[in-house]
TORDOTOR-640595 format. One line per 4 residues: number of its first residue (from 1); for each residue x, y, z of C-alpha. Coordinates in pm, whole numbers, plus 50000, padded with zeros to 5 digits. Layout:
// residues N
NUM = X,Y,Z ~ ... $
// end
This chain:
// residues 560
1 = 49994,50000,49986 ~ 50115,50359,49904 ~ 50154,50549,50243 ~ 50303,50882,50129 $
5 = 50394,51063,49821 ~ 50620,51388,49826 ~ 50693,51610,49521 ~ 50945,51911,49535 $
9 = 51023,52153,49237 ~ 50820,51906,49017 ~ 50644,52070,48724 ~ 50423,52335,48882 $
13 = 50445,52197,49207 ~ 50678,52376,49450 ~ 50649,52138,49763 ~ 50361,51884,49832 $
17 = 50294,51608,50040 ~ 50004,51361,49994 ~ 49939,51099,50275 ~ 49706,50796,50152 $
21 = 49498,50520,50328 ~ 49364,50200,50257 ~ 49055,50146,50024 ~ 48971,50424,49766 $
25 = 49171,50724,49766 ~ 49018,51007,49501 ~ 49198,51310,49425 ~ 49003,51618,49305 $
29 = 49060,51990,49226 ~ 49032,52241,48955 ~ 49180,52182,48607 ~ 49551,52258,48605 $
33 = 49596,52217,48999 ~ 49829,51942,48959 ~ 49648,51610,48993 ~ 49767,51439,48690 $
37 = 50130,51587,48770 ~ 50119,51374,49089 ~ 50028,51056,48912 ~ 50294,51137,48676 $
41 = 50534,51164,48975 ~ 50443,50833,49111 ~ 50482,50692,48773 ~ 50858,50828,48785 $
45 = 50928,50658,49085 ~ 50811,50307,48915 ~ 51080,50356,48683 ~ 50919,50573,48398 $
49 = 51119,50774,48195 ~ 51261,51105,48333 ~ 51280,51442,48152 ~ 51458,51777,48227 $
53 = 51120,51942,48155 ~ 50994,51819,48507 ~ 51213,52045,48678 ~ 51038,52367,48819 $
57 = 51156,52666,48655 ~ 51442,52829,48853 ~ 51509,52534,49072 ~ 51823,52320,49051 $
61 = 51643,51962,49066 ~ 51312,51796,49104 ~ 51267,51536,49385 ~ 50980,51299,49419 $
65 = 50940,51034,49679 ~ 50723,50776,49833 ~ 50681,50533,50103 ~ 50506,50213,50044 $
69 = 50428,49901,50284 ~ 50688,49633,50208 ~ 50619,49277,50093 ~ 50802,48984,50105 $
73 = 50868,48996,49723 ~ 50978,49327,49740 ~ 51247,49262,50007 ~ 51364,48952,49799 $
77 = 51405,49208,49492 ~ 51602,49434,49712 ~ 51820,49167,49847 ~ 51906,49064,49497 $
81 = 52019,49408,49433 ~ 52217,49432,49741 ~ 51991,49677,49886 ~ 51913,49677,50264 $
85 = 51551,49618,50377 ~ 51391,49802,50641 ~ 51155,49544,50700 ~ 50811,49722,50710 $
89 = 50872,49994,50444 ~ 51008,50031,50113 ~ 51133,50430,50045 ~ 51167,50527,49689 $
93 = 51347,50879,49588 ~ 51427,50994,49251 ~ 51593,51316,49178 ~ 51609,51473,48824 $
97 = 51887,51758,48782 ~ 51811,52046,48579 ~ 52141,51963,48367 ~ 51952,51635,48268 $
101 = 52107,51401,48500 ~ 51938,51206,48762 ~ 51997,50988,49073 ~ 51791,50711,49212 $
105 = 51768,50609,49596 ~ 51577,50307,49747 ~ 51581,50299,50145 ~ 51827,50565,50135 $
109 = 52079,50371,49935 ~ 52197,50446,49580 ~ 52006,50259,49299 ~ 51894,50258,48933 $
113 = 51583,50308,48736 ~ 51584,49931,48658 ~ 51546,49831,49021 ~ 51247,50057,49045 $
117 = 51095,49898,48735 ~ 51169,49557,48908 ~ 50987,49673,49222 ~ 50715,49825,49033 $
121 = 50490,49520,48964 ~ 50487,49436,49307 ~ 50402,49773,49471 ~ 50164,49953,49216 $
125 = 50040,49980,48874 ~ 49989,50343,48734 ~ 49761,50410,48451 ~ 49843,50763,48341 $
129 = 49693,50979,48078 ~ 49991,50934,47851 ~ 50070,50594,47901 ~ 50023,50284,48100 $
133 = 50313,50248,48344 ~ 50410,49959,48583 ~ 50474,49716,48256 ~ 50131,49628,48147 $
137 = 50289,49416,47877 ~ 50229,49062,47783 ~ 50372,48927,48082 ~ 50149,49140,48300 $
141 = 49862,49020,48091 ~ 49947,48671,48138 ~ 49987,48715,48525 ~ 49660,48885,48519 $
145 = 49473,48590,48301 ~ 49660,48336,48551 ~ 49518,48499,48849 ~ 49174,48491,48708 $
149 = 49157,48139,48617 ~ 49336,48023,48935 ~ 49618,47893,48717 ~ 49952,47799,48874 $
153 = 50277,47749,48681 ~ 50452,47557,48960 ~ 50450,47263,48779 ~ 50580,47424,48417 $
157 = 50836,47619,48616 ~ 50984,47318,48775 ~ 50977,47126,48465 ~ 51157,47415,48276 $
161 = 51419,47415,48543 ~ 51510,47062,48503 ~ 51497,47077,48119 ~ 51740,47406,48141 $
165 = 51957,47213,48369 ~ 51982,46922,48127 ~ 52040,47145,47823 ~ 52324,47324,47993 $
169 = 52487,47017,48128 ~ 52481,46878,47764 ~ 52583,47196,47578 ~ 52879,47223,47858 $
173 = 53030,46883,47763 ~ 52978,46938,47389 ~ 53133,47296,47381 ~ 53420,47226,47618 $
177 = 53538,46885,47434 ~ 53812,47062,47251 ~ 53953,47245,47559 ~ 53907,46895,47748 $
181 = 54116,46701,47498 ~ 54385,46953,47528 ~ 54410,46941,47904 ~ 54421,46567,47900 $
185 = 54799,46537,47924 ~ 54780,46803,48209 ~ 54521,46641,48413 ~ 54696,46295,48376 $
189 = 55006,46456,48522 ~ 54833,46614,48796 ~ 54642,46300,48896 ~ 54927,46072,48884 $
193 = 55143,46326,49106 ~ 54854,46374,49350 ~ 54784,45984,49372 ~ 55157,45886,49409 $
197 = 55182,46091,49736 ~ 54892,45898,49904 ~ 54768,46185,50104 ~ 54550,46191,50406 $
201 = 54315,46459,50527 ~ 54488,46672,50821 ~ 54817,46486,50789 ~ 55002,46803,50720 $
205 = 54896,46963,51044 ~ 54959,46637,51239 ~ 55325,46590,51092 ~ 55371,46960,51169 $
209 = 55313,46907,51525 ~ 55516,46590,51543 ~ 55794,46787,51380 ~ 55788,47043,51652 $
213 = 55818,46781,51889 ~ 56104,46619,51767 ~ 56292,46931,51680 ~ 56256,47048,52051 $
217 = 56267,46681,52223 ~ 56538,46797,52466 ~ 56357,47107,52584 ~ 56018,46915,52602 $
221 = 56182,46631,52832 ~ 56341,46886,53061 ~ 56024,47083,53079 ~ 55815,46777,53144 $
225 = 56027,46627,53395 ~ 56077,46966,53569 ~ 55740,46983,53603 ~ 55708,46633,53745 $
229 = 55952,46692,54025 ~ 55794,47024,54122 ~ 55457,46843,54157 ~ 55535,46502,54268 $
233 = 55881,46395,54316 ~ 56099,46646,54482 ~ 56122,46675,54860 ~ 55955,47020,54844 $
237 = 55693,46911,54571 ~ 55331,47028,54572 ~ 55232,46680,54636 ~ 55437,46677,54952 $
241 = 55284,47015,55065 ~ 54948,46880,55014 ~ 54962,46549,55194 ~ 55099,46768,55497 $
245 = 54843,47003,55477 ~ 54571,46741,55447 ~ 54680,46559,55768 ~ 54654,46890,55973 $
249 = 54279,46944,55808 ~ 54179,46605,55878 ~ 54311,46672,56248 ~ 54071,46976,56257 $
253 = 53787,46821,56103 ~ 53782,46527,56384 ~ 53688,46816,56627 ~ 53510,47081,56403 $
257 = 53280,46938,56107 ~ 53344,47276,55923 ~ 53672,47163,55806 ~ 53531,46812,55656 $
261 = 53469,46962,55312 ~ 53813,47114,55311 ~ 53975,46791,55364 ~ 53772,46659,55087 $
265 = 53868,46929,54857 ~ 54247,46878,54952 ~ 54212,46528,54889 ~ 54073,46595,54547 $
269 = 54357,46842,54454 ~ 54610,46581,54566 ~ 54473,46317,54334 ~ 54458,46555,54039 $
273 = 54824,46647,54112 ~ 54898,46274,54118 ~ 54732,46230,53782 ~ 54890,46501,53625 $
277 = 55237,46414,53729 ~ 55194,46058,53605 ~ 55096,46223,53271 ~ 55406,46451,53271 $
281 = 55606,46152,53343 ~ 55467,45938,53058 ~ 55493,46213,52840 ~ 55863,46257,52896 $
285 = 55950,45894,52883 ~ 55750,45877,52549 ~ 55957,46152,52373 ~ 56189,45971,52097 $
289 = 56467,46224,52002 ~ 56499,46032,51675 ~ 56711,46220,51403 ~ 56591,45964,51142 $
293 = 56231,46018,51230 ~ 56249,46405,51198 ~ 56426,46375,50876 ~ 56130,46145,50738 $
297 = 55879,46378,50858 ~ 56061,46691,50713 ~ 56090,46498,50365 ~ 55701,46419,50390 $
301 = 55591,46781,50481 ~ 55832,46903,50169 ~ 55638,46680,49944 ~ 55311,46789,50103 $
305 = 55400,47178,50062 ~ 55509,47137,49712 ~ 55159,47004,49627 ~ 54995,47258,49838 $
309 = 55170,47536,49643 ~ 55004,47384,49349 ~ 54678,47237,49409 ~ 54547,47386,49760 $
313 = 54593,47548,50085 ~ 54585,47206,50275 ~ 54603,46824,50218 ~ 54241,46813,50203 $
317 = 54210,47061,49918 ~ 54495,46896,49715 ~ 54302,46561,49776 ~ 53981,46726,49669 $
321 = 54187,46881,49336 ~ 54277,46536,49265 ~ 53939,46377,49272 ~ 53771,46657,49027 $
325 = 54077,46576,48801 ~ 54025,46222,48829 ~ 53651,46286,48733 ~ 53737,46511,48430 $
329 = 53954,46229,48311 ~ 53680,45975,48338 ~ 53461,46203,48164 ~ 53676,46241,47873 $
333 = 53734,45865,47859 ~ 53351,45779,47920 ~ 53242,46069,47681 ~ 53019,45857,47459 $
337 = 52829,45696,47751 ~ 52811,46030,47934 ~ 52653,46189,47616 ~ 52407,45915,47573 $
341 = 52294,45962,47923 ~ 52281,46349,47895 ~ 52075,46311,47570 ~ 51834,46087,47731 $
345 = 51810,46306,48045 ~ 51747,46613,47807 ~ 51469,46407,47604 ~ 51282,46299,47920 $
349 = 51309,46648,48044 ~ 51185,46820,47736 ~ 50894,46560,47719 ~ 50795,46654,48084 $
353 = 50807,47032,47986 ~ 50597,47001,47651 ~ 50321,46803,47865 ~ 50333,47057,48144 $
357 = 50335,47364,47907 ~ 50049,47209,47660 ~ 49841,47148,47989 ~ 49902,47509,48107 $
361 = 49794,47633,47753 ~ 49470,47447,47773 ~ 49394,47621,48088 ~ 49467,47944,47999 $
365 = 49260,47935,47669 ~ 48985,47809,47869 ~ 49029,48106,48115 ~ 49073,48367,47842 $
369 = 48732,48310,47690 ~ 48567,48345,48023 ~ 48765,48668,48092 ~ 48704,48820,47766 $
373 = 48331,48761,47810 ~ 48318,48918,48144 ~ 48549,49198,48070 ~ 48367,49303,47774 $
377 = 48044,49334,47957 ~ 48223,49532,48250 ~ 48376,49763,47990 ~ 48024,49833,47815 $
381 = 47890,49931,48138 ~ 48137,50221,48162 ~ 47979,50447,47851 ~ 48184,50237,47591 $
385 = 48070,50018,47313 ~ 48333,49779,47237 ~ 48453,49429,47145 ~ 48707,49265,47385 $
389 = 48924,48947,47321 ~ 49180,48773,47507 ~ 49406,48575,47286 ~ 49662,48308,47407 $
393 = 49918,48195,47146 ~ 50128,47909,47203 ~ 50462,47885,47055 ~ 50626,47522,47105 $
397 = 50960,47593,46960 ~ 51231,47556,47242 ~ 51327,47928,47194 ~ 51000,48025,47351 $
401 = 51021,47792,47634 ~ 51016,47985,47972 ~ 50939,47912,48347 ~ 50598,48041,48273 $
405 = 50513,47809,47961 ~ 50535,47901,47611 ~ 50222,48128,47581 ~ 50189,48480,47476 $
409 = 49889,48648,47630 ~ 49729,48938,47442 ~ 49443,49150,47523 ~ 49271,49291,47222 $
413 = 49008,49550,47190 ~ 48794,49719,46912 ~ 48659,50053,47034 ~ 48441,50161,46706 $
417 = 48197,49934,46529 ~ 48331,49766,46241 ~ 48685,49822,46346 ~ 48934,49528,46378 $
421 = 49040,49402,46716 ~ 49373,49564,46801 ~ 49603,49515,47101 ~ 49513,49711,47430 $
425 = 49801,49894,47425 ~ 49720,50080,47094 ~ 49438,50243,47263 ~ 49482,50627,47187 $
429 = 49288,50761,47463 ~ 49423,50751,47802 ~ 49065,50789,47966 ~ 48944,50491,47762 $
433 = 49266,50302,47880 ~ 49204,50379,48241 ~ 48830,50247,48210 ~ 48941,49934,48025 $
437 = 49230,49851,48290 ~ 48944,49917,48541 ~ 48699,49695,48395 ~ 48959,49428,48354 $
441 = 49075,49456,48725 ~ 48718,49424,48822 ~ 48648,49126,48636 ~ 48941,48941,48761 $
445 = 48888,49035,49117 ~ 48522,48931,49103 ~ 48543,48618,48883 ~ 48852,48484,48980 $
449 = 48877,48132,49068 ~ 48947,48046,49404 ~ 49203,47941,49563 ~ 49395,48232,49379 $
453 = 49760,48165,49237 ~ 50073,48288,49390 ~ 50044,48571,49128 ~ 49915,48865,49351 $
457 = 49766,49178,49190 ~ 49989,49499,49250 ~ 49902,49615,49604 ~ 49819,49975,49461 $
461 = 49625,50062,49138 ~ 49640,50413,49023 ~ 49403,50569,48763 ~ 49427,50904,48613 $
465 = 49141,51093,48434 ~ 48941,50772,48437 ~ 48607,50996,48364 ~ 48704,51129,48025 $
469 = 48379,51142,47818 ~ 48128,50995,48069 ~ 47865,51108,48290 ~ 47548,51033,48472 $
473 = 47493,50649,48525 ~ 47815,50567,48348 ~ 48010,50774,48598 ~ 47816,50613,48896 $
477 = 47910,50282,48751 ~ 48282,50374,48728 ~ 48255,50470,49094 ~ 48078,50152,49180 $
481 = 48354,49962,49021 ~ 48634,50148,49179 ~ 48476,50110,49510 ~ 48432,49711,49474 $
485 = 48803,49689,49364 ~ 48935,49889,49654 ~ 48780,49609,49899 ~ 49085,49385,49798 $
489 = 49354,49629,49725 ~ 49447,50004,49757 ~ 49307,50227,49453 ~ 49389,50599,49381 $
493 = 49194,50769,49122 ~ 49197,51135,48972 ~ 48847,51241,48897 ~ 48628,51565,48809 $
497 = 48310,51390,48846 ~ 48098,51432,49173 ~ 47912,51086,49116 ~ 48277,50914,49159 $
501 = 48396,51132,49431 ~ 48125,51037,49631 ~ 48254,50674,49674 ~ 48591,50795,49808 $
505 = 48723,50614,50150 ~ 48952,50932,50154 ~ 48896,51203,49954 ~ 49213,51442,49905 $
509 = 49177,51773,49717 ~ 49461,51938,49521 ~ 49468,52321,49481 ~ 49697,52599,49372 $
513 = 49749,52954,49500 ~ 49960,53245,49402 ~ 50220,53359,49647 ~ 50534,53594,49596 $
517 = 50432,53582,49217 ~ 50479,53208,49181 ~ 50207,52951,49175 ~ 50219,52706,49482 $
521 = 50028,52356,49501 ~ 49896,52187,49813 ~ 49726,51878,49905 ~ 49459,51845,50185 $
525 = 49296,51558,50319 ~ 48909,51643,50355 ~ 48706,51582,50660 ~ 48332,51482,50613 $
529 = 48218,51859,50610 ~ 48473,51953,50371 ~ 48418,51668,50158 ~ 48051,51742,50107 $
533 = 48149,52093,50014 ~ 48407,51975,49759 ~ 48130,51737,49595 ~ 47893,52032,49602 $
537 = 48160,52240,49417 ~ 48206,51982,49164 ~ 47822,51976,49119 ~ 47759,52345,49093 $
541 = 48075,52522,49002 ~ 48242,52826,49191 ~ 47924,52897,49367 ~ 47813,52646,49617 $
545 = 47445,52653,49721 ~ 47243,52489,49983 ~ 47089,52301,49720 ~ 47395,52164,49601 $
549 = 47534,52101,49940 ~ 47224,51886,50026 ~ 47261,51678,49713 ~ 47617,51626,49756 $
553 = 47523,51504,50105 ~ 47267,51266,49954 ~ 47525,51137,49691 ~ 47783,51063,49952 $
557 = 47529,50889,50169 ~ 47406,50682,49879 ~ 47750,50572,49800 ~ 47782,50411,50132 $
// end
């Protein structure tokens, strides 16, 4: 959900802040006040093209920013692009400098317009007057159809992943064959050298320890026996002192029980000293100052170090390198058999994908017929007379295989009798486009098969000048459809018609005034009284009468 939108030095707006709520948010105001400019600012934050023309005259830069409630998918997109997530919000900011350069920030971290375009389908779909932003391309049309039909692409996606992996493995073997053959001699030498060493994991560390012991055998023997003497054997050893102290404490404990625990502790300490002393003696007696063994270990370590310099930092890494080389040699030697297995795997994966994609196409074509029928009726209820069709074209060539199937979904429309159906994005009128998108969204939300798929609709839908060329009952129908759509997601709409404004959950008015010779734009959220007055103004014009106020109050009450 869009929480807040800010614009500074953007077109005619000097500084404006709009705060939005859930449900249906309607923006009204006099022509030229800047309502559509706000929609264009949001479109810019969804990755739309920027232009130096948006910088307010006399300003160094235009700045637009917004705050959206975050989603799991949005957080995943941020993580993929190395941007930290705030957890609850996504903050977008875009600057357009008067020099023509621009900067993008996401969660106050530098980003690119490409990141905004990735986030757009997850956050908002903006239908401005000039064009449809938010990438309502064939991919988005497919997602809309899948949502309507309750169609899951999971099976096809998994089949595509298996096919692609099998294809890549086969291509890797075929394309790398010449390079592998040239490397066979080197691999053979490396494999023999490593195999001849008979390495064991961790033996380099074990031999280093043994080498240190052998190289310092005399020092170690002296230290161990010295500690043994001080702890146990000598006349002034710790064991002798503890034994004497224990006799005295035991004598105390015979008359005062408070010393019983102390006697036990001294006895335990004496036993510990005895065990440690025995260990030191055994260690000293086990030291073998063998020059032959030291030379043997040094030779072994020299061999291991030579292999480590070439193949890895540890003996374990050298062993792993040797195993990888052996695998490559076996692959070259068993090339024909491996190719046979890989081609069979690819054939099976391709067959599984064809089956899954074919079943998915059948589901989509059935859903497309139903959606076309519902959408055409919805569109024609909005003061239009059109023919509408949803076409699903299947391209079974491997070059068209994707994780979402091999279908292309195209919405087509004819807005005039006798005219052929044309792609939806070729509609000239921005108002017509907004009404068609509204009807499509309502058709999907009201007619979608339950449970719905993992293709959620964007959290926020924005419609600009949706009421161009309509009035009366058609305007009321548009208001009802906007209200219906807003029950499932946030809707923002710019309107000039009171019949639509009456349905608002939150009503914002955009007005402009002159100060210090410059035009300033402000945005206000209306309370119930001010809202009634604004709807009355839309009904009667500049002069608001008691009759228009009464009529406005009736319209607002009736919309509820």
